[in-house]
Phi, psi and omega in degrees: 000137182280142176267142175221149177298145189294325184300336184267005178286143183215162180304133178104345178279160180242130184229159171273126180212127177059032173078011171224180179266140182228137176266130172284119186256335175205151177226151179209119175279128187232122177242101191285353179100321178238136182076192189283160180283153185237149171247118182264132178230150174247133180230154176231136179275116187290338175282326185261330188080001177297140176244131181216159175258142181214146180242132181241146172289143193296335179262001180297142176273133179237136181287115177261134183279141179274120185233134174256182178192168175202164177279133179231147177269132175283123184269295185192170183238139176219110184056244178259022183227137182256138181243124183239159179221135182278126189294339183265322188257343188058023172285143174253143176243138176257129185233119173304134183310331182303331182298318188273342182060217180295339178294349176305325188287352176259000180287129180251127178311125175098341176283158176258144179220158184269120176254136177266139185227141177219118185058040173082353179256138171291130182260320184203163179234122176265108178270357188087180183281335178213164172224144176258128184226150177269140181278119183258348175216126174207137179282151175289144182284145179274130184303135185088351182250054179239031179294161184299333184261005176280137179230153176225149180282135170233158176252130186269170178293349173274350186091354174296147168246134182219164174268132182218173180285155187303339182282358182277132181230168180301137182099340177291150172262128177240144176269134185231146167277110184289344172289321184261334188075017177275139177292141178246312183193169169268136183267128175280139174270000000 
């Protein structure tokens, strides 16, 4: 396993921590002014879904895990398991929904996503910065209730419910940040 200085860690890297593989989901460089600079990282254990914060000295050596990956087609969801297929080898992977976290509700059957794999086990899913999904149910906006801070709940084609501006209607395609579940924009077809 290659070692890397903590200051070089970035979101999307995988490290060895407490004897298992952890995915870095956020980093923050911090220089307190006195003493050495620090690298604060938020890591998630793909097996348990547990998220913790940890602080390293910026020059501390960290074991970075070698992780491969491939674009995989999302086939379907059954109970707490997501099923993916490698488009090239047709090998199928069963991924616990905990691996995808809250993003799992934005997975659309038939779409391709990037799966990170270590020792044959899926570790994480990269859905990109945004996903476009169709609105299948939206209530009509009440006239006069269109101020800029008003939101309404809509149901997406995956069954997920999100808050959107009042001008969004059934049939619109909306762009969503899969990490936060927040509406980004309406997509023109």
